[in-house]
C-alpha atoms as a printed R data frame, in Angstrom:
    type eleno elety resid chain resno      x      y       z
1   ATOM     1    CA   MET     A     1  0.000  0.000   0.000
2   ATOM     2    CA   THR     A     2  1.304  3.471  -0.832
3   ATOM     3    CA   ALA     A     3  0.832  6.553   1.297
4   ATOM     4    CA   MET     A     4 -0.782  9.822   0.288
5   ATOM     5    CA   THR     A     5  1.246 12.968  -0.278
6   ATOM     6    CA   LEU     A     6  0.519 16.148   1.677
7   ATOM     7    CA   ILE     A     7  2.390 19.399   1.237
8   ATOM     8    CA   LYS     A     8  1.221 22.273   3.402
9   ATOM     9    CA   GLY     A     9  0.055 25.435   1.632
10  ATOM    10    CA   VAL     A    10  2.914 27.580   2.902
11  ATOM    11    CA   ASP     A    11  5.416 25.107   1.441
12  ATOM    12    CA   VAL     A    12  3.574 25.007  -1.892
13  ATOM    13    CA   THR     A    13  3.501 28.791  -2.212
14  ATOM    14    CA   SER     A    14  6.854 29.770  -0.731
15  ATOM    15    CA   GLY     A    15  8.831 26.718   0.396
16  ATOM    16    CA   HIS     A    16 12.353 26.015  -0.836
17  ATOM    17    CA   LEU     A    17 12.554 24.190  -4.170
18  ATOM    18    CA   PRO     A    18 15.716 22.255  -5.057
19  ATOM    19    CA   PRO     A    19 17.714 24.005  -7.821
20  ATOM    20    CA   ALA     A    20 17.259 22.402 -11.247
21  ATOM    21    CA   GLY     A    21 19.565 24.501 -13.456
22  ATOM    22    CA   GLN     A    22 18.677 26.647 -16.439
23  ATOM    23    CA   ARG     A    23 15.461 26.014 -18.366
24  ATOM    24    CA   PRO     A    24 16.427 23.858 -21.377
25  ATOM    25    CA   GLY     A    25 16.076 25.704 -24.678
26  ATOM    26    CA   ALA     A    26 16.224 29.169 -23.107
27  ATOM    27    CA   ASP     A    27 17.049 31.870 -25.637
28  ATOM    28    CA   LYS     A    28 16.488 34.925 -23.429
29  ATOM    29    CA   GLY     A    29 17.814 35.796 -19.962
30  ATOM    30    CA   ASP     A    30 18.995 33.166 -17.489
31  ATOM    31    CA   PRO     A    31 15.827 31.339 -16.397
32  ATOM    32    CA   GLN     A    32 17.102 29.302 -13.438
33  ATOM    33    CA   LEU     A    33 14.647 26.688 -12.160
34  ATOM    34    CA   GLY     A    34 13.586 25.308  -8.815
35  ATOM    35    CA   LEU     A    35 11.699 22.020  -8.903
36  ATOM    36    CA   LEU     A    36 10.045 19.731  -6.393
37  ATOM    37    CA   LYS     A    37  8.691 16.517  -7.887
38  ATOM    38    CA   ILE     A    38  5.561 15.266  -6.156
39  ATOM    39    CA   ALA     A    39  4.146 11.739  -6.172
40  ATOM    40    CA   PRO     A    40  7.014 10.052  -8.068
41  ATOM    41    CA   ASN     A    41  4.988  6.840  -8.404
42  ATOM    42    CA   ALA     A    42  2.071  8.583 -10.124
43  ATOM    43    CA   LYS     A    43  1.589  8.425 -13.870
44  ATOM    44    CA   GLY     A    44  2.891 11.548 -15.554
45  ATOM    45    CA   ASN     A    45  4.806 14.322 -13.833
46  ATOM    46    CA   ILE     A    46  3.378 16.320 -10.926
47  ATOM    47    CA   SER     A    47  5.605 19.081  -9.574
48  ATOM    48    CA   ILE     A    48  5.986 22.496  -8.009
49  ATOM    49    CA   TRP     A    49  8.093 24.607 -10.359
50  ATOM    50    CA   GLU     A    50  9.653 28.041 -10.074
51  ATOM    51    CA   CYS     A    51 11.471 29.953 -12.797
52  ATOM    52    CA   GLN     A    52 13.431 33.191 -12.797
53  ATOM    53    CA   PRO     A    53 13.021 35.699 -15.665
54  ATOM    54    CA   GLY     A    54 13.888 34.545 -19.170
55  ATOM    55    CA   GLY     A    55 12.245 33.063 -22.236
56  ATOM    56    CA   TRP     A    56 12.078 29.988 -24.462
57  ATOM    57    CA   PRO     A    57 10.040 28.571 -27.326
58  ATOM    58    CA   ILE     A    58  7.942 25.421 -27.177
59  ATOM    59    CA   ASN     A    59  7.433 23.618 -30.474
60  ATOM    60    CA   ASP     A    60  4.751 20.951 -30.939
61  ATOM    61    CA   ARG     A    61  4.641 19.793 -27.304
62  ATOM    62    CA   PRO     A    62  4.149 16.013 -27.079
63  ATOM    63    CA   ASP     A    63  1.931 15.979 -23.987
64  ATOM    64    CA   THR     A    64 -0.638 17.961 -21.998
65  ATOM    65    CA   GLU     A    65  0.344 20.369 -19.232
66  ATOM    66    CA   VAL     A    66 -2.187 21.602 -16.690
67  ATOM    67    CA   ALA     A    67 -0.824 24.366 -14.448
68  ATOM    68    CA   PHE     A    68 -2.054 26.639 -11.667
69  ATOM    69    CA   ILE     A    69 -0.006 29.814 -11.288
70  ATOM    70    CA   LEU     A    70  0.831 30.557  -7.648
71  ATOM    71    CA   SER     A    71  2.888 33.754  -7.992
72  ATOM    72    CA   GLY     A    72  4.871 35.876 -10.430
73  ATOM    73    CA   LYS     A    73  4.147 36.911 -13.998
74  ATOM    74    CA   ALA     A    74  4.796 35.483 -17.442
75  ATOM    75    CA   ILE     A    75  3.654 36.110 -20.983
76  ATOM    76    CA   ILE     A    76  2.619 32.957 -22.831
77  ATOM    77    CA   THR     A    77  2.317 33.552 -26.552
78  ATOM    78    CA   ASP     A    78  0.092 31.115 -28.432
79  ATOM    79    CA   GLU     A    79  1.340 30.667 -31.995
80  ATOM    80    CA   ALA     A    80 -2.070 29.459 -33.231
81  ATOM    81    CA   THR     A    81 -3.763 32.751 -32.289
82  ATOM    82    CA   SER     A    82 -0.692 35.041 -32.138
83  ATOM    83    CA   LYS     A    83 -2.076 36.227 -28.796
84  ATOM    84    CA   ALA     A    84  0.331 37.121 -25.970
85  ATOM    85    CA   ASN     A    85 -1.404 36.139 -22.717
86  ATOM    86    CA   ALA     A    86 -0.261 37.571 -19.379
87  ATOM    87    CA   VAL     A    87 -0.516 34.948 -16.633
88  ATOM    88    CA   THR     A    88 -0.331 35.755 -12.928
89  ATOM    89    CA   ALA     A    89 -1.267 34.276  -9.547
90  ATOM    90    CA   GLY     A    90 -4.603 32.467  -9.662
91  ATOM    91    CA   ASP     A    91 -4.562 31.741 -13.402
92  ATOM    92    CA   PHE     A    92 -5.124 28.210 -14.700
93  ATOM    93    CA   VAL     A    93 -3.359 27.179 -17.912
94  ATOM    94    CA   VAL     A    94 -3.814 24.132 -20.153
95  ATOM    95    CA   LEU     A    95 -1.273 23.518 -22.915
96  ATOM    96    CA   PRO     A    96 -2.483 20.626 -25.106
97  ATOM    97    CA   PRO     A    97 -0.474 18.152 -27.164
98  ATOM    98    CA   GLY     A    98  0.725 19.813 -30.347
99  ATOM    99    CA   TRP     A    99  0.802 23.282 -28.755
100 ATOM   100    CA   THR     A   100  3.419 25.665 -30.103
101 ATOM   101    CA   GLY     A   101  4.233 29.004 -28.550
102 ATOM   102    CA   ARG     A   102  6.531 30.825 -26.190
103 ATOM   103    CA   TRP     A   103  7.044 31.449 -22.470
104 ATOM   104    CA   ASP     A   104  8.565 34.750 -21.340
105 ATOM   105    CA   VAL     A   105  8.883 35.008 -17.565
106 ATOM   106    CA   ILE     A   106  8.733 38.650 -16.471
107 ATOM   107    CA   GLU     A   107  8.752 38.165 -12.664
108 ATOM   108    CA   THR     A   108  9.912 34.929 -11.028
109 ATOM   109    CA   ILE     A   109  6.952 32.611 -11.433
110 ATOM   110    CA   ARG     A   110  5.846 29.602  -9.409
111 ATOM   111    CA   LYS     A   111  3.303 27.031 -10.497
112 ATOM   112    CA   VAL     A   112  1.947 23.633  -9.601
113 ATOM   113    CA   TYR     A   113  1.621 21.466 -12.690
114 ATOM   114    CA   ALA     A   114  0.768 18.038 -13.989
115 ATOM   115    CA   ILE     A   115  2.084 16.770 -17.301
116 ATOM   116    CA   TYR     A   116  0.595 13.634 -18.794
């Protein structure tokens, strides 16, 4: 039998995240990451993620990402609509398989996400 996972709200929103290096594919700034993987035995990838300012493209993503923004600010540009969307605390984002666009982090951003 496996145990449940509980992370207290204060740790989700402002707890220390282990350093995870620069965001792969970054072409703007120095977007250093913090990452805490949650539920390693679950299907997919469930994590708390933080990223410092910088930017990178995403081309034809192979999976779905569902994310809830906890703090900070980013601009996510959707290539299909050419719309630049500001995302901030409280926003919910779904990036489907095949999505192409760009992330530009303006203020260090933290999110909880699931990728499957």
